[in-house]
C-alpha positions in Angstrom: -0.6 28.5 149.3 -1.1 32.1 148.2 2.5 32.9 149.3 3.9 30.0 147.2 2.0 31.2 144.1 3.4 34.8 144.7 6.9 33.4 144.9 6.5 31.4 141.8 5.2 34.4 139.9 8.1 36.5 141.2 10.6 33.9 140.0 8.9 33.7 136.6 9.3 37.5 136.2 12.9 37.9 137.6 14.7 34.8 136.2 14.7 36.0 132.5 15.9 39.4 133.7 18.8 37.9 135.7 19.7 35.7 132.8 19.8 38.6 130.5 21.9 40.7 132.9 24.4 37.9 133.3 24.8 37.6 129.5 25.4 41.3 129.2 28.2 41.4 131.8 29.8 38.2 130.6 31.2 40.0 127.6 32.8 42.7 129.8 34.0 41.0 132.9 35.8 43.1 135.5 39.3 41.8 136.1 41.7 42.6 138.9 44.5 44.8 137.8 47.7 43.4 139.3 50.1 46.3 138.8 50.2 49.9 137.7 51.9 48.8 134.4 48.8 46.9 133.5 46.4 49.9 133.8 47.0 50.8 130.2 45.3 47.5 129.2 42.1 48.3 130.9 39.1 50.7 130.8 36.1 51.5 133.0 38.2 51.1 136.1 36.8 51.0 139.7 38.4 50.5 143.1 37.2 47.8 145.5 38.9 48.0 148.9 42.7 48.2 148.1 42.4 46.6 144.7 41.7 48.1 141.2 39.4 46.4 138.7 38.7 47.1 135.1 37.5 45.8 131.7 40.4 44.7 129.5 40.8 46.6 126.3 40.5 44.4 123.2 40.1 46.3 119.9 38.6 49.7 119.0 35.3 49.9 117.1 37.0 49.9 113.7 39.1 46.9 114.5 42.3 48.8 114.9 44.4 48.6 118.1 43.0 50.9 120.7 45.3 53.6 122.2 46.9 52.4 125.4 47.5 54.4 128.6 51.3 54.5 129.0 53.5 55.6 131.9 55.4 58.9 131.1 59.1 58.4 132.0 59.6 62.1 132.9 58.7 65.8 132.3 60.7 65.8 129.0 58.3 63.3 127.4 55.0 65.1 128.3 54.9 66.8 124.9 54.6 63.4 123.3 51.4 62.5 125.2 47.8 63.7 125.5 45.0 63.2 128.1 47.6 63.1 130.8 46.5 62.0 134.3 48.2 61.2 137.6 47.9 57.6 138.9 49.6 57.2 142.2 52.9 59.1 142.1 53.4 58.7 138.3 52.0 60.5 135.2 50.2 58.4 132.6 48.8 59.4 129.2 48.0 58.4 125.6 50.9 58.8 123.2 50.1 61.2 120.3 50.1 59.9 116.7 53.4 61.4 115.5 55.6 60.5 112.5 59.0 59.4 113.8 62.1 61.2 112.5 65.5 62.3 113.6 64.7 66.0 114.1 63.8 69.1 112.1 67.1 69.2 110.2 69.0 66.8 108.0 71.4 64.4 109.7 74.6 65.4 108.0 77.9 63.6 108.8 78.8 66.6 111.1 75.5 66.3 112.9 75.8 62.5 113.2 79.2 62.8 114.8 78.0 65.3 117.2 74.9 63.2 118.1 77.1 60.1 118.6 79.3 62.0 121.1 76.2 63.2 122.9 74.8 59.7 123.1 78.0 58.4 124.6 78.1 61.2 127.2 74.4 60.6 128.2 74.9 56.8 128.5 78.1 57.3 130.5 76.3 59.5 133.0 73.4 57.1 133.3 75.6 54.0 133.7 77.5 55.8 136.4 74.3 56.5 138.4 73.1 52.9 137.9 76.5 51.5 139.1 76.4 53.8 142.2 72.9 52.9 143.1 73.6 49.2 142.6 76.6 49.4 144.9 74.5 51.2 147.6 71.8 48.6 147.3 74.4 45.8 148.0 75.7 47.6 151.0 72.1 48.2 152.3 71.4 44.4 151.9 74.5 43.5 153.9 73.7 46.0 156.6 70.1 44.7 156.9 71.3 41.1 157.2 73.8 42.0 159.9 71.2 44.0 161.7 68.7 41.1 161.6 71.3 38.5 162.8 72.2 40.8 165.7 68.5 41.1 166.6 68.3 37.3 166.8 70.9 37.2 169.5 68.7 39.3 171.8 67.1 37.3 174.6 64.0 39.6 175.0 61.4 38.8 172.4 59.8 42.3 172.3 63.2 44.0 172.0 64.2 41.6 169.2 61.0 42.4 167.3 61.6 46.1 167.6 65.1 45.7 166.4 63.8 43.8 163.3 61.5 46.7 162.5 64.4 49.1 162.8 66.4 46.9 160.4 63.6 47.2 157.9 63.1 50.9 158.3 66.8 51.7 157.9 66.9 49.5 154.8 63.8 51.1 153.2 65.1 54.6 153.9 68.5 53.8 152.4 67.0 52.3 149.2 64.5 55.2 148.9 67.3 57.8 149.3 69.6 56.0 146.9 66.9 55.7 144.2 66.0 59.4 144.6 69.6 60.5 144.1 70.0 58.1 141.2 66.8 59.4 139.5 67.9 63.0 139.9 71.3 62.1 138.3 69.5 60.4 135.3 67.1 63.3 134.9 70.0 65.7 134.9 71.8 63.6 132.3 68.7 63.5 130.1 68.2 67.3 130.4 71.7 67.9 129.2 71.4 65.3 126.5 68.2 66.9 125.1 69.9 70.4 125.0 73.0 69.0 123.3 70.9 67.1 120.7 69.3 70.4 119.7 72.7 72.1 119.7 74.0 69.4 117.3 71.2 70.1 114.8 72.2 73.8 114.8 75.5 72.8 113.3 73.6 72.6 110.0 73.2 75.7 107.9 69.8 76.9 106.6 70.4 75.3 103.2 70.3 71.7 104.7 67.2 72.4 106.8 64.1 70.2 106.0 60.5 71.0 107.0 59.8 68.1 109.4 57.3 69.3 112.1 59.0 72.7 112.6 56.3 73.6 115.1 57.0 70.7 117.4 59.6 70.7 120.1 60.7 67.1 120.1 57.6 65.3 118.9 58.5 62.2 116.9 62.3 62.6 117.4 63.4 59.0 118.0 66.5 60.2 119.7 64.3 61.5 122.6 62.6 58.1 123.3 65.2 55.3 123.6 63.7 53.2 126.4 65.5 55.0 129.2 62.3 54.9 131.3 62.9 51.2 131.9 65.8 52.2 134.2 63.3 53.8 136.6 62.7 50.7 138.7 
C-alpha cells in the first residue's frame, strides 16, 4: 500500500513537469535534414547516427527574414560571405549585406562591349566543359550496362557478383574523374572571366570613375554572381 502511495505522489510531481517540457519542445521540433542544400534552413543542428537534425529557421526576432547559410560555389565567391564553415567537402557561409552594382566604374558603351565579349567567352568555355562531361557520362552509362549484361552470362554466382561490383566501381571512377576535370575547366574559365571583367573596367579613364565600394574586390558586382554554381552537380 505504501509503495502505491509513493508511486502516486511521484506521478503527481512529475506529470506537470513532463507536460511543461513537451510544450516547450513542441514549438521547436527537431526535423531530419534530407540534404546538404537544406542545411541553410535549419539551426541548432545535431547528428544522430548517420542523419543530421535541426530546428527549421522561421523568422528573426524583429520579424525580418533570417540570414541563411548558403553553399559557396568556389574560392572566387568567398569575399561575398562571412562566418564561413566547411560542411562535408563544401564551404558554406552567410552572404554579406552588400549593395548590388556593376563594378567600381561607370559602364560606358566601350566597357559594355568589352563585358559582353567576356561573357560570351566565359559561357562558351563553360558550355564546352558541360558538353564534354555529358558525353563522357553517356559513354560511362553504356559501358556499365554492357559490363552488367556480360556479368549476367557468367554461370558462377560469386564471380557474377564480383563482376557487378567491378562494373559499379569503374562507373563511379569514370564519373568522378569526369566531374573533376569538368569542374577544373569551369573554375579556370571563371578565373579568366573575373580577370577580364576587371580589365574591361580599366578601359574607362579616371573622369568616368564613380565611388562605388572602392575598397571591395568584387563585393556586390552582379557580374560575378550569375548562378554558375548550379552547374556544379
